[in-house]
mmCIF file of the N, C-alpha and C atoms, coordinates in Angstrom:
data_MODEL
# 
_entry.id   MODEL 
# 
loop_
_atom_site.group_PDB 
_atom_site.id 
_atom_site.type_symbol 
_atom_site.label_atom_id 
_atom_site.label_alt_id 
_atom_site.label_comp_id 
_atom_site.label_asym_id 
_atom_site.label_entity_id 
_atom_site.label_seq_id 
_atom_site.pdbx_PDB_ins_code 
_atom_site.Cartn_x 
_atom_site.Cartn_y 
_atom_site.Cartn_z 
_atom_site.occupancy 
_atom_site.B_iso_or_equiv 
_atom_site.pdbx_formal_charge 
_atom_site.auth_seq_id 
_atom_site.auth_comp_id 
_atom_site.auth_asym_id 
_atom_site.auth_atom_id 
_atom_site.pdbx_PDB_model_num 
ATOM 1   N N  . MET A 1 1  ? 0.786   -1.262 0.027   1.00 0.00 ? 1  MET A N  1 
ATOM 2   C CA . MET A 1 1  ? -0.120  -0.118 0.072   1.00 0.00 ? 1  MET A CA 1 
ATOM 3   C C  . MET A 1 1  ? 0.825   1.225  -0.212  1.00 0.00 ? 1  MET A C  1 
ATOM 4   N N  . THR A 1 2  ? 0.982   2.151  -1.096  1.00 0.00 ? 2  THR A N  1 
ATOM 5   C CA . THR A 1 2  ? 1.642   3.172  -1.353  1.00 0.00 ? 2  THR A CA 1 
ATOM 6   C C  . THR A 1 2  ? 1.255   4.306  -0.361  1.00 0.00 ? 2  THR A C  1 
ATOM 7   N N  . ILE A 1 3  ? 1.581   5.039  0.616   1.00 0.00 ? 3  ILE A N  1 
ATOM 8   C CA . ILE A 1 3  ? 1.095   5.897  1.710   1.00 0.00 ? 3  ILE A CA 1 
ATOM 9   C C  . ILE A 1 3  ? 1.744   7.064  1.419   1.00 0.00 ? 3  ILE A C  1 
ATOM 10  N N  . LEU A 1 4  ? 0.875   8.369  1.457   1.00 0.00 ? 4  LEU A N  1 
ATOM 11  C CA . LEU A 1 4  ? 1.386   9.848  1.365   1.00 0.00 ? 4  LEU A CA 1 
ATOM 12  C C  . LEU A 1 4  ? 1.073   9.987  2.693   1.00 0.00 ? 4  LEU A C  1 
ATOM 13  N N  . VAL A 1 5  ? 2.123   10.848 2.923   1.00 0.00 ? 5  VAL A N  1 
ATOM 14  C CA . VAL A 1 5  ? 2.216   11.307 4.637   1.00 0.00 ? 5  VAL A CA 1 
ATOM 15  C C  . VAL A 1 5  ? 2.317   13.105 4.173   1.00 0.00 ? 5  VAL A C  1 
ATOM 16  N N  . LEU A 1 6  ? 1.438   13.772 5.084   1.00 0.00 ? 6  LEU A N  1 
ATOM 17  C CA . LEU A 1 6  ? 1.110   15.198 5.060   1.00 0.00 ? 6  LEU A CA 1 
ATOM 18  C C  . LEU A 1 6  ? 1.414   15.476 6.310   1.00 0.00 ? 6  LEU A C  1 
ATOM 19  N N  . ASP A 1 7  ? 1.961   14.916 7.234   1.00 0.00 ? 7  ASP A N  1 
ATOM 20  C CA . ASP A 1 7  ? 2.330   15.219 8.339   1.00 0.00 ? 7  ASP A CA 1 
ATOM 21  C C  . ASP A 1 7  ? 3.444   14.475 9.242   1.00 0.00 ? 7  ASP A C  1 
ATOM 22  N N  . GLY A 1 8  ? 4.741   14.962 9.190   1.00 0.00 ? 8  GLY A N  1 
ATOM 23  C CA . GLY A 1 8  ? 5.884   14.162 9.429   1.00 0.00 ? 8  GLY A CA 1 
ATOM 24  C C  . GLY A 1 8  ? 5.758   13.474 10.654  1.00 0.00 ? 8  GLY A C  1 
ATOM 25  N N  . ALA A 1 9  ? 4.970   13.949 11.671  1.00 0.00 ? 9  ALA A N  1 
ATOM 26  C CA . ALA A 1 9  ? 5.074   12.899 12.854  1.00 0.00 ? 9  ALA A CA 1 
ATOM 27  C C  . ALA A 1 9  ? 4.431   11.721 12.698  1.00 0.00 ? 9  ALA A C  1 
ATOM 28  N N  . LEU A 1 10 ? 3.923   11.753 11.847  1.00 0.00 ? 10 LEU A N  1 
ATOM 29  C CA . LEU A 1 10 ? 3.159   10.056 11.205  1.00 0.00 ? 10 LEU A CA 1 
ATOM 30  C C  . LEU A 1 10 ? 4.133   9.315  10.285  1.00 0.00 ? 10 LEU A C  1 
ATOM 31  N N  . LEU A 1 11 ? 4.942   9.886  10.310  1.00 0.00 ? 11 LEU A N  1 
ATOM 32  C CA . LEU A 1 11 ? 6.124   9.104  9.249   1.00 0.00 ? 11 LEU A CA 1 
ATOM 33  C C  . LEU A 1 11 ? 6.212   7.440  9.861   1.00 0.00 ? 11 LEU A C  1 
ATOM 34  N N  . LEU A 1 12 ? 6.940   7.152  10.924  1.00 0.00 ? 12 LEU A N  1 
ATOM 35  C CA . LEU A 1 12 ? 6.978   6.104  11.394  1.00 0.00 ? 12 LEU A CA 1 
ATOM 36  C C  . LEU A 1 12 ? 5.832   5.013  11.504  1.00 0.00 ? 12 LEU A C  1 
ATOM 37  N N  . GLU A 1 13 ? 4.715   5.776  11.602  1.00 0.00 ? 13 GLU A N  1 
ATOM 38  C CA . GLU A 1 13 ? 3.391   5.015  11.523  1.00 0.00 ? 13 GLU A CA 1 
ATOM 39  C C  . GLU A 1 13 ? 3.215   4.486  10.650  1.00 0.00 ? 13 GLU A C  1 
ATOM 40  N N  . ALA A 1 14 ? 3.328   5.466  9.181   1.00 0.00 ? 14 ALA A N  1 
ATOM 41  C CA . ALA A 1 14 ? 3.101   5.097  8.056   1.00 0.00 ? 14 ALA A CA 1 
ATOM 42  C C  . ALA A 1 14 ? 3.968   4.197  7.393   1.00 0.00 ? 14 ALA A C  1 
ATOM 43  N N  . LEU A 1 15 ? 5.649   3.979  7.625   1.00 0.00 ? 15 LEU A N  1 
ATOM 44  C CA . LEU A 1 15 ? 6.273   3.375  7.190   1.00 0.00 ? 15 LEU A CA 1 
ATOM 45  C C  . LEU A 1 15 ? 5.988   1.699  7.371   1.00 0.00 ? 15 LEU A C  1 
ATOM 46  N N  . ALA A 1 16 ? 5.437   1.757  9.010   1.00 0.00 ? 16 ALA A N  1 
ATOM 47  C CA . ALA A 1 16 ? 5.022   0.457  9.774   1.00 0.00 ? 16 ALA A CA 1 
ATOM 48  C C  . ALA A 1 16 ? 4.076   -0.006 8.805   1.00 0.00 ? 16 ALA A C  1 
ATOM 49  N N  . ALA A 1 17 ? 3.247   0.616  8.375   1.00 0.00 ? 17 ALA A N  1 
ATOM 50  C CA . ALA A 1 17 ? 1.639   -0.027 7.822   1.00 0.00 ? 17 ALA A CA 1 
ATOM 51  C C  . ALA A 1 17 ? 2.041   -0.350 6.136   1.00 0.00 ? 17 ALA A C  1 
ATOM 52  N N  . ALA A 1 18 ? 3.196   0.568  5.272   1.00 0.00 ? 18 ALA A N  1 
ATOM 53  C CA . ALA A 1 18 ? 3.327   0.150  4.279   1.00 0.00 ? 18 ALA A CA 1 
ATOM 54  C C  . ALA A 1 18 ? 3.740   -0.687 3.716   1.00 0.00 ? 18 ALA A C  1 
ATOM 55  N N  . GLY A 1 19 ? 4.115   -1.770 4.462   1.00 0.00 ? 19 GLY A N  1 
ATOM 56  C CA . GLY A 1 19 ? 4.859   -3.178 3.994   1.00 0.00 ? 19 GLY A CA 1 
ATOM 57  C C  . GLY A 1 19 ? 6.080   -3.021 3.226   1.00 0.00 ? 19 GLY A C  1 
ATOM 58  N N  . ASP A 1 20 ? 6.145   -3.468 1.912   1.00 0.00 ? 20 ASP A N  1 
ATOM 59  C CA . ASP A 1 20 ? 7.031   -3.438 1.208   1.00 0.00 ? 20 ASP A CA 1 
ATOM 60  C C  . ASP A 1 20 ? 6.742   -2.093 -0.057  1.00 0.00 ? 20 ASP A C  1 
ATOM 61  N N  . GLU A 1 21 ? 5.765   -1.398 0.212   1.00 0.00 ? 21 GLU A N  1 
ATOM 62  C CA . GLU A 1 21 ? 5.467   -0.267 -0.559  1.00 0.00 ? 21 GLU A CA 1 
ATOM 63  C C  . GLU A 1 21 ? 6.200   1.032  -0.261  1.00 0.00 ? 21 GLU A C  1 
ATOM 64  N N  . ASP A 1 22 ? 6.216   1.792  -1.457  1.00 0.00 ? 22 ASP A N  1 
ATOM 65  C CA . ASP A 1 22 ? 6.849   3.177  -0.847  1.00 0.00 ? 22 ASP A CA 1 
ATOM 66  C C  . ASP A 1 22 ? 5.902   4.330  -0.234  1.00 0.00 ? 22 ASP A C  1 
ATOM 67  N N  . VAL A 1 23 ? 6.497   5.070  0.442   1.00 0.00 ? 23 VAL A N  1 
ATOM 68  C CA . VAL A 1 23 ? 5.931   5.957  1.628   1.00 0.00 ? 23 VAL A CA 1 
ATOM 69  C C  . VAL A 1 23 ? 6.358   7.715  0.804   1.00 0.00 ? 23 VAL A C  1 
ATOM 70  N N  . TYR A 1 24 ? 5.940   8.409  0.722   1.00 0.00 ? 24 TYR A N  1 
ATOM 71  C CA . TYR A 1 24 ? 5.794   9.883  -0.035  1.00 0.00 ? 24 TYR A CA 1 
ATOM 72  C C  . TYR A 1 24 ? 5.831   10.720 1.036   1.00 0.00 ? 24 TYR A C  1 
ATOM 73  N N  . VAL A 1 25 ? 6.472   11.321 1.595   1.00 0.00 ? 25 VAL A N  1 
ATOM 74  C CA . VAL A 1 25 ? 6.634   12.463 2.554   1.00 0.00 ? 25 VAL A CA 1 
ATOM 75  C C  . VAL A 1 25 ? 6.700   13.827 1.899   1.00 0.00 ? 25 VAL A C  1 
ATOM 76  N N  . VAL A 1 26 ? 5.562   14.812 1.758   1.00 0.00 ? 26 VAL A N  1 
ATOM 77  C CA . VAL A 1 26 ? 5.300   16.026 1.293   1.00 0.00 ? 26 VAL A CA 1 
ATOM 78  C C  . VAL A 1 26 ? 5.299   17.131 2.461   1.00 0.00 ? 26 VAL A C  1 
ATOM 79  N N  . ASP A 1 27 ? 6.388   18.187 2.317   1.00 0.00 ? 27 ASP A N  1 
ATOM 80  C CA . ASP A 1 27 ? 6.212   19.268 3.409   1.00 0.00 ? 27 ASP A CA 1 
ATOM 81  C C  . ASP A 1 27 ? 6.947   20.551 2.657   1.00 0.00 ? 27 ASP A C  1 
ATOM 82  N N  . LEU A 1 28 ? 6.626   21.606 2.996   1.00 0.00 ? 28 LEU A N  1 
ATOM 83  C CA . LEU A 1 28 ? 7.234   23.002 2.769   1.00 0.00 ? 28 LEU A CA 1 
ATOM 84  C C  . LEU A 1 28 ? 8.426   23.063 3.136   1.00 0.00 ? 28 LEU A C  1 
ATOM 85  N N  . SER A 1 29 ? 9.063   22.416 4.045   1.00 0.00 ? 29 SER A N  1 
ATOM 86  C CA . SER A 1 29 ? 10.473  22.847 4.451   1.00 0.00 ? 29 SER A CA 1 
ATOM 87  C C  . SER A 1 29 ? 11.359  21.896 4.121   1.00 0.00 ? 29 SER A C  1 
ATOM 88  N N  . ALA A 1 30 ? 12.639  21.915 3.322   1.00 0.00 ? 30 ALA A N  1 
ATOM 89  C CA . ALA A 1 30 ? 13.493  21.313 3.100   1.00 0.00 ? 30 ALA A CA 1 
ATOM 90  C C  . ALA A 1 30 ? 14.412  20.964 4.542   1.00 0.00 ? 30 ALA A C  1 
ATOM 91  N N  . ALA A 1 31 ? 14.267  21.608 5.284   1.00 0.00 ? 31 ALA A N  1 
ATOM 92  C CA . ALA A 1 31 ? 15.128  21.245 6.976   1.00 0.00 ? 31 ALA A CA 1 
ATOM 93  C C  . ALA A 1 31 ? 14.320  20.427 7.458   1.00 0.00 ? 31 ALA A C  1 
ATOM 94  N N  . ARG A 1 32 ? 12.996  20.404 7.101   1.00 0.00 ? 32 ARG A N  1 
ATOM 95  C CA . ARG A 1 32 ? 11.967  19.399 7.991   1.00 0.00 ? 32 ARG A CA 1 
ATOM 96  C C  . ARG A 1 32 ? 12.301  18.140 7.399   1.00 0.00 ? 32 ARG A C  1 
ATOM 97  N N  . LEU A 1 33 ? 12.270  18.059 6.174   1.00 0.00 ? 33 LEU A N  1 
ATOM 98  C CA . LEU A 1 33 ? 12.465  16.586 5.439   1.00 0.00 ? 33 LEU A CA 1 
ATOM 99  C C  . LEU A 1 33 ? 13.710  16.239 5.623   1.00 0.00 ? 33 LEU A C  1 
ATOM 100 N N  . GLU A 1 34 ? 14.971  16.970 5.650   1.00 0.00 ? 34 GLU A N  1 
ATOM 101 C CA . GLU A 1 34 ? 16.139  16.366 6.127   1.00 0.00 ? 34 GLU A CA 1 
ATOM 102 C C  . GLU A 1 34 ? 15.959  15.806 7.266   1.00 0.00 ? 34 GLU A C  1 
ATOM 103 N N  . GLU A 1 35 ? 15.150  16.318 8.126   1.00 0.00 ? 35 GLU A N  1 
ATOM 104 C CA . GLU A 1 35 ? 15.425  16.460 9.449   1.00 0.00 ? 35 GLU A CA 1 
ATOM 105 C C  . GLU A 1 35 ? 14.730  14.754 9.796   1.00 0.00 ? 35 GLU A C  1 
ATOM 106 N N  . LEU A 1 36 ? 13.182  14.577 8.926   1.00 0.00 ? 36 LEU A N  1 
ATOM 107 C CA . LEU A 1 36 ? 12.733  13.357 9.030   1.00 0.00 ? 36 LEU A CA 1 
ATOM 108 C C  . LEU A 1 36 ? 13.506  12.315 8.337   1.00 0.00 ? 36 LEU A C  1 
ATOM 109 N N  . GLU A 1 37 ? 14.516  12.580 7.224   1.00 0.00 ? 37 GLU A N  1 
ATOM 110 C CA . GLU A 1 37 ? 15.112  11.311 6.573   1.00 0.00 ? 37 GLU A CA 1 
ATOM 111 C C  . GLU A 1 37 ? 16.548  10.753 7.347   1.00 0.00 ? 37 GLU A C  1 
ATOM 112 N N  . HIS A 1 38 ? 16.855  11.937 8.220   1.00 0.00 ? 38 HIS A N  1 
ATOM 113 C CA . HIS A 1 38 ? 18.010  11.658 9.219   1.00 0.00 ? 38 HIS A CA 1 
ATOM 114 C C  . HIS A 1 38 ? 17.300  10.702 10.618  1.00 0.00 ? 38 HIS A C  1 
ATOM 115 N N  . ASP A 1 39 ? 16.020  11.052 10.575  1.00 0.00 ? 39 ASP A N  1 
ATOM 116 C CA . ASP A 1 39 ? 15.456  10.288 11.532  1.00 0.00 ? 39 ASP A CA 1 
ATOM 117 C C  . ASP A 1 39 ? 15.041  9.112  11.405  1.00 0.00 ? 39 ASP A C  1 
ATOM 118 N N  . ALA A 1 40 ? 14.460  8.690  10.197  1.00 0.00 ? 40 ALA A N  1 
ATOM 119 C CA . ALA A 1 40 ? 13.605  7.351  9.517   1.00 0.00 ? 40 ALA A CA 1 
ATOM 120 C C  . ALA A 1 40 ? 14.659  7.287  8.138   1.00 0.00 ? 40 ALA A C  1 
ATOM 121 N N  . PRO A 1 41 ? 15.934  6.894  8.275   1.00 0.00 ? 41 PRO A N  1 
ATOM 122 C CA . PRO A 1 41 ? 16.356  6.484  6.899   1.00 0.00 ? 41 PRO A CA 1 
ATOM 123 C C  . PRO A 1 41 ? 15.463  5.231  6.451   1.00 0.00 ? 41 PRO A C  1 
ATOM 124 N N  . ASP A 1 42 ? 14.745  5.185  5.668   1.00 0.00 ? 42 ASP A N  1 
ATOM 125 C CA . ASP A 1 42 ? 14.238  3.695  5.062   1.00 0.00 ? 42 ASP A CA 1 
ATOM 126 C C  . ASP A 1 42 ? 14.073  4.147  3.269   1.00 0.00 ? 42 ASP A C  1 
ATOM 127 N N  . PRO A 1 43 ? 14.795  3.048  2.747   1.00 0.00 ? 43 PRO A N  1 
ATOM 128 C CA . PRO A 1 43 ? 14.814  3.101  1.260   1.00 0.00 ? 43 PRO A CA 1 
ATOM 129 C C  . PRO A 1 43 ? 12.970  3.242  0.805   1.00 0.00 ? 43 PRO A C  1 
ATOM 130 N N  . ARG A 1 44 ? 12.055  2.927  1.646   1.00 0.00 ? 44 ARG A N  1 
ATOM 131 C CA . ARG A 1 44 ? 10.802  2.917  0.970   1.00 0.00 ? 44 ARG A CA 1 
ATOM 132 C C  . ARG A 1 44 ? 10.278  4.439  1.103   1.00 0.00 ? 44 ARG A C  1 
ATOM 133 N N  . ALA A 1 45 ? 10.953  5.212  1.682   1.00 0.00 ? 45 ALA A N  1 
ATOM 134 C CA . ALA A 1 45 ? 10.420  6.959  2.060   1.00 0.00 ? 45 ALA A CA 1 
ATOM 135 C C  . ALA A 1 45 ? 11.102  7.681  0.787   1.00 0.00 ? 45 ALA A C  1 
ATOM 136 N N  . PHE A 1 46 ? 10.320  8.256  0.385   1.00 0.00 ? 46 PHE A N  1 
ATOM 137 C CA . PHE A 1 46 ? 10.740  9.470  -0.642  1.00 0.00 ? 46 PHE A CA 1 
ATOM 138 C C  . PHE A 1 46 ? 10.241  11.057 -0.011  1.00 0.00 ? 46 PHE A C  1 
ATOM 139 N N  . TYR A 1 47 ? 11.120  11.724 0.159   1.00 0.00 ? 47 TYR A N  1 
ATOM 140 C CA . TYR A 1 47 ? 11.072  13.271 0.640   1.00 0.00 ? 47 TYR A CA 1 
ATOM 141 C C  . TYR A 1 47 ? 10.681  13.973 -0.448  1.00 0.00 ? 47 TYR A C  1 
ATOM 142 N N  . LEU A 1 48 ? 9.518   14.772 -0.535  1.00 0.00 ? 48 LEU A N  1 
ATOM 143 C CA . LEU A 1 48 ? 9.369   15.861 -1.520  1.00 0.00 ? 48 LEU A CA 1 
ATOM 144 C C  . LEU A 1 48 ? 8.885   17.317 -1.058  1.00 0.00 ? 48 LEU A C  1 
ATOM 145 N N  . ILE A 1 49 ? 9.403   18.075 -1.561  1.00 0.00 ? 49 ILE A N  1 
ATOM 146 C CA . ILE A 1 49 ? 9.061   19.330 -1.154  1.00 0.00 ? 49 ILE A CA 1 
ATOM 147 C C  . ILE A 1 49 ? 7.829   19.653 -1.789  1.00 0.00 ? 49 ILE A C  1 
ATOM 148 N N  . GLY A 1 50 ? 6.718   20.258 -0.902  1.00 0.00 ? 50 GLY A N  1 
ATOM 149 C CA . GLY A 1 50 ? 5.524   20.433 -1.759  1.00 0.00 ? 50 GLY A CA 1 
ATOM 150 C C  . GLY A 1 50 ? 4.631   21.024 -0.762  1.00 0.00 ? 50 GLY A C  1 
ATOM 151 N N  . GLU A 1 51 ? 3.497   21.203 -0.932  1.00 0.00 ? 51 GLU A N  1 
ATOM 152 C CA . GLU A 1 51 ? 2.247   21.487 -0.006  1.00 0.00 ? 51 GLU A CA 1 
ATOM 153 C C  . GLU A 1 51 ? 0.796   20.839 -0.530  1.00 0.00 ? 51 GLU A C  1 
ATOM 154 N N  . PRO A 1 52 ? 0.093   20.701 0.807   1.00 0.00 ? 52 PRO A N  1 
ATOM 155 C CA . PRO A 1 52 ? -1.006  20.202 0.484   1.00 0.00 ? 52 PRO A CA 1 
ATOM 156 C C  . PRO A 1 52 ? -2.033  20.441 -0.614  1.00 0.00 ? 52 PRO A C  1 
ATOM 157 N N  . SER A 1 53 ? -1.897  21.493 -1.081  1.00 0.00 ? 53 SER A N  1 
ATOM 158 C CA . SER A 1 53 ? -2.669  22.826 -1.790  1.00 0.00 ? 53 SER A CA 1 
ATOM 159 C C  . SER A 1 53 ? -2.174  22.055 -3.511  1.00 0.00 ? 53 SER A C  1 
ATOM 160 N N  . ILE A 1 54 ? -0.616  21.662 -3.633  1.00 0.00 ? 54 ILE A N  1 
ATOM 161 C CA . ILE A 1 54 ? -0.437  21.244 -4.727  1.00 0.00 ? 54 ILE A CA 1 
ATOM 162 C C  . ILE A 1 54 ? 0.392   20.274 -4.778  1.00 0.00 ? 54 ILE A C  1 
ATOM 163 N N  . LEU A 1 55 ? 0.154   19.096 -4.769  1.00 0.00 ? 55 LEU A N  1 
ATOM 164 C CA . LEU A 1 55 ? 0.838   17.914 -4.495  1.00 0.00 ? 55 LEU A CA 1 
ATOM 165 C C  . LEU A 1 55 ? 1.699   17.546 -5.561  1.00 0.00 ? 55 LEU A C  1 
ATOM 166 N N  . PRO A 1 56 ? 3.072   17.463 -5.253  1.00 0.00 ? 56 PRO A N  1 
ATOM 167 C CA . PRO A 1 56 ? 4.055   16.907 -6.561  1.00 0.00 ? 56 PRO A CA 1 
ATOM 168 C C  . PRO A 1 56 ? 3.932   15.440 -6.705  1.00 0.00 ? 56 PRO A C  1 
ATOM 169 N N  . LEU A 1 57 ? 2.975   15.069 -6.798  1.00 0.00 ? 57 LEU A N  1 
ATOM 170 C CA . LEU A 1 57 ? 2.583   13.698 -7.376  1.00 0.00 ? 57 LEU A CA 1 
ATOM 171 C C  . LEU A 1 57 ? 1.821   13.316 -8.400  1.00 0.00 ? 57 LEU A C  1 
ATOM 172 N N  . PRO A 1 58 ? 1.712   12.565 -9.308  1.00 0.00 ? 58 PRO A N  1 
ATOM 173 C CA . PRO A 1 58 ? 0.744   12.196 -10.384 1.00 0.00 ? 58 PRO A CA 1 
ATOM 174 C C  . PRO A 1 58 ? -0.385  11.539 -9.768  1.00 0.00 ? 58 PRO A C  1 
ATOM 175 N N  . ASP A 1 59 ? -1.514  11.947 -10.865 1.00 0.00 ? 59 ASP A N  1 
ATOM 176 C CA . ASP A 1 59 ? -3.192  11.435 -10.214 1.00 0.00 ? 59 ASP A CA 1 
ATOM 177 C C  . ASP A 1 59 ? -2.994  9.665  -9.759  1.00 0.00 ? 59 ASP A C  1 
ATOM 178 N N  . ALA A 1 60 ? -3.820  9.351  -9.274  1.00 0.00 ? 60 ALA A N  1 
ATOM 179 C CA . ALA A 1 60 ? -4.134  8.028  -8.719  1.00 0.00 ? 60 ALA A CA 1 
ATOM 180 C C  . ALA A 1 60 ? -2.377  7.319  -8.340  1.00 0.00 ? 60 ALA A C  1 
ATOM 181 N N  . SER A 1 61 ? -1.669  8.143  -7.641  1.00 0.00 ? 61 SER A N  1 
ATOM 182 C CA . SER A 1 61 ? -0.521  7.316  -7.377  1.00 0.00 ? 61 SER A CA 1 
ATOM 183 C C  . SER A 1 61 ? -0.353  6.789  -5.853  1.00 0.00 ? 61 SER A C  1 
ATOM 184 N N  . VAL A 1 62 ? -1.481  7.283  -4.923  1.00 0.00 ? 62 VAL A N  1 
ATOM 185 C CA . VAL A 1 62 ? -0.901  6.780  -3.943  1.00 0.00 ? 62 VAL A CA 1 
ATOM 186 C C  . VAL A 1 62 ? -2.701  6.020  -3.600  1.00 0.00 ? 62 VAL A C  1 
ATOM 187 N N  . ASP A 1 63 ? -2.325  4.707  -2.332  1.00 0.00 ? 63 ASP A N  1 
ATOM 188 C CA . ASP A 1 63 ? -3.341  4.360  -1.733  1.00 0.00 ? 63 ASP A CA 1 
ATOM 189 C C  . ASP A 1 63 ? -3.958  4.888  -0.925  1.00 0.00 ? 63 ASP A C  1 
ATOM 190 N N  . SER A 1 64 ? -3.291  5.517  -0.014  1.00 0.00 ? 64 SER A N  1 
ATOM 191 C CA . SER A 1 64 ? -4.024  6.389  1.053   1.00 0.00 ? 64 SER A CA 1 
ATOM 192 C C  . SER A 1 64 ? -2.822  7.290  1.671   1.00 0.00 ? 64 SER A C  1 
ATOM 193 N N  . ALA A 1 65 ? -3.621  8.179  2.540   1.00 0.00 ? 65 ALA A N  1 
ATOM 194 C CA . ALA A 1 65 ? -2.571  9.433  3.058   1.00 0.00 ? 65 ALA A CA 1 
ATOM 195 C C  . ALA A 1 65 ? -3.170  9.506  4.567   1.00 0.00 ? 65 ALA A C  1 
ATOM 196 N N  . VAL A 1 66 ? -2.283  10.386 5.317   1.00 0.00 ? 66 VAL A N  1 
ATOM 197 C CA . VAL A 1 66 ? -2.192  10.459 6.657   1.00 0.00 ? 66 VAL A CA 1 
ATOM 198 C C  . VAL A 1 66 ? -1.741  12.183 7.028   1.00 0.00 ? 66 VAL A C  1 
ATOM 199 N N  . GLY A 1 67 ? -2.439  12.739 7.535   1.00 0.00 ? 67 GLY A N  1 
ATOM 200 C CA . GLY A 1 67 ? -2.195  14.142 7.930   1.00 0.00 ? 67 GLY A CA 1 
ATOM 201 C C  . GLY A 1 67 ? -3.579  14.798 6.952   1.00 0.00 ? 67 GLY A C  1 
ATOM 202 N N  . ASP A 1 68 ? -3.171  16.257 7.220   1.00 0.00 ? 68 ASP A N  1 
ATOM 203 C CA . ASP A 1 68 ? -4.587  17.172 6.714   1.00 0.00 ? 68 ASP A CA 1 
ATOM 204 C C  . ASP A 1 68 ? -3.773  17.470 5.310   1.00 0.00 ? 68 ASP A C  1 
ATOM 205 N N  . GLY A 1 69 ? -4.881  17.119 4.440   1.00 0.00 ? 69 GLY A N  1 
ATOM 206 C CA . GLY A 1 69 ? -4.761  17.442 2.967   1.00 0.00 ? 69 GLY A CA 1 
ATOM 207 C C  . GLY A 1 69 ? -5.784  18.515 2.375   1.00 0.00 ? 69 GLY A C  1 
ATOM 208 N N  . VAL A 1 70 ? -6.228  18.797 1.286   1.00 0.00 ? 70 VAL A N  1 
ATOM 209 C CA . VAL A 1 70 ? -6.633  19.700 0.487   1.00 0.00 ? 70 VAL A CA 1 
ATOM 210 C C  . VAL A 1 70 ? -7.848  18.973 -0.246  1.00 0.00 ? 70 VAL A C  1 
ATOM 211 N N  . GLY A 1 71 ? -9.129  18.556 0.070   1.00 0.00 ? 71 GLY A N  1 
ATOM 212 C CA . GLY A 1 71 ? -9.872  17.880 -0.643  1.00 0.00 ? 71 GLY A CA 1 
ATOM 213 C C  . GLY A 1 71 ? -9.538  17.675 -2.087  1.00 0.00 ? 71 GLY A C  1 
ATOM 214 N N  . ASP A 1 72 ? -9.876  18.545 -3.076  1.00 0.00 ? 72 ASP A N  1 
ATOM 215 C CA . ASP A 1 72 ? -9.579  18.033 -4.374  1.00 0.00 ? 72 ASP A CA 1 
ATOM 216 C C  . ASP A 1 72 ? -8.111  17.498 -4.635  1.00 0.00 ? 72 ASP A C  1 
ATOM 217 N N  . GLU A 1 73 ? -7.321  18.184 -4.443  1.00 0.00 ? 73 GLU A N  1 
ATOM 218 C CA . GLU A 1 73 ? -5.876  17.738 -4.651  1.00 0.00 ? 73 GLU A CA 1 
ATOM 219 C C  . GLU A 1 73 ? -5.635  16.221 -4.027  1.00 0.00 ? 73 GLU A C  1 
ATOM 220 N N  . LEU A 1 74 ? -5.951  16.241 -2.522  1.00 0.00 ? 74 LEU A N  1 
ATOM 221 C CA . LEU A 1 74 ? -5.902  14.587 -2.335  1.00 0.00 ? 74 LEU A CA 1 
ATOM 222 C C  . LEU A 1 74 ? -6.724  13.974 -2.967  1.00 0.00 ? 74 LEU A C  1 
ATOM 223 N N  . ALA A 1 75 ? -7.687  13.917 -3.330  1.00 0.00 ? 75 ALA A N  1 
ATOM 224 C CA . ALA A 1 75 ? -8.510  13.040 -4.310  1.00 0.00 ? 75 ALA A CA 1 
ATOM 225 C C  . ALA A 1 75 ? -7.922  12.746 -5.678  1.00 0.00 ? 75 ALA A C  1 
ATOM 226 N N  . ARG A 1 76 ? -7.245  13.734 -6.282  1.00 0.00 ? 76 ARG A N  1 
ATOM 227 C CA . ARG A 1 76 ? -6.874  13.951 -7.454  1.00 0.00 ? 76 ARG A CA 1 
ATOM 228 C C  . ARG A 1 76 ? -5.381  12.365 -7.151  1.00 0.00 ? 76 ARG A C  1 
ATOM 229 N N  . VAL A 1 77 ? -4.751  12.405 -6.273  1.00 0.00 ? 77 VAL A N  1 
ATOM 230 C CA . VAL A 1 77 ? -3.661  11.575 -6.125  1.00 0.00 ? 77 VAL A CA 1 
ATOM 231 C C  . VAL A 1 77 ? -3.973  10.404 -5.450  1.00 0.00 ? 77 VAL A C  1 
ATOM 232 N N  . LEU A 1 78 ? -5.491  10.246 -4.761  1.00 0.00 ? 78 LEU A N  1 
ATOM 233 C CA . LEU A 1 78 ? -5.718  8.682  -4.317  1.00 0.00 ? 78 LEU A CA 1 
ATOM 234 C C  . LEU A 1 78 ? -5.889  7.708  -5.152  1.00 0.00 ? 78 LEU A C  1 
ATOM 235 N N  . ARG A 1 79 ? -5.820  6.540  -5.356  1.00 0.00 ? 79 ARG A N  1 
ATOM 236 C CA . ARG A 1 79 ? -6.026  5.766  -6.284  1.00 0.00 ? 79 ARG A CA 1 
ATOM 237 C C  . ARG A 1 79 ? -7.823  5.255  -5.665  1.00 0.00 ? 79 ARG A C  1 
ATOM 238 N N  . ARG A 1 80 ? -8.874  5.257  -6.520  1.00 0.00 ? 80 ARG A N  1 
ATOM 239 C CA . ARG A 1 80 ? -9.915  4.639  -6.252  1.00 0.00 ? 80 ARG A CA 1 
ATOM 240 C C  . ARG A 1 80 ? -10.463 3.648  -5.809  1.00 0.00 ? 80 ARG A C  1 
# 
């Protein structure tokens, strides 16, 4: 299950739930992403600069999301 993380505090929980699938972490702050990558170095995790209103992901690219997202944009990236 590919997971989108919009709240870095939920990263470890998302990694535990992802199995062998990818986890995409989106945050506006490069420093915060570096901190998360340092704290949770995992080959399944991809750290992307972005914001919930304009997610840097293709349509229908994730199975679930954790954290607060923007309705239409979140719906765009979630698989149905």
